Steps between C-alpha positions, in 0.01 A plus 500: 500500500500676164725395214701819554593388853588134435869583537438561873429135564804388306773709661613377840576775754872571518665456843495869606133527399413185694694628803318834509163348416370719220284354223446616145123531456490637146757506221439600143663705229627830648337439842560306820330492840616332819402487865663423830351457848684710758674259735706604805832416332426759227478789748768745603584598857196734509263216417419623149594335169871540430578743216704229332181297464337780300810526280504122446133491409535791258815361337337160460160609372645752253756246377233238441289756311789534254562130435165328457488219249209275419746217433629354831752289308675822395503733800625858472722666759606851585766652723437820694709795380331770706242494780340803663264469797286770658367420847167679547326363810512238775295194426190462716394161369598138532584433135691686228415500130744605230420578138750563225453625146746507213489856367740475207829382367619284220695186420781556755343703781158558654359768728239441767305664779350341807298560812451330835171526688374327810170322558343823627564661160779725629773580246823436691772509230558560132796431276654513158765276349707423193571139406743337257368202311724197551582287201688226685327190630423453869430159647172525694528146639778579745581776743834548322464721196703422191605790285 
């Protein structure tokens, strides 16, 4: 693991992340990548990945791309202000990969774009988002967030 990605090993998955089963595989300044195996409980009634899964992956990966810090003792957080998702194709694979890139912003807000592909290389969804940087502290050691 490179020095840039040490934060991955030091941030415990939050409960929703653990429940869905996605893992952050790369996280550095202005970029994040995650993956999730497609399990039966993630499918809709047609047997394909639920659209909400794509939205969750895009929201998460773009948000992380906007709040990287190389100091795990001082994590950064963002809140989603706007999320747009474009559904392009049905996944044909058994795993989804999401990548998010911070495209701009400043001290209070950030902008990002993202994409979801499957393990066959098919582009299944894209997205854009706007995030507000949070200045209040959040307790990562409990499931209850303190604001």
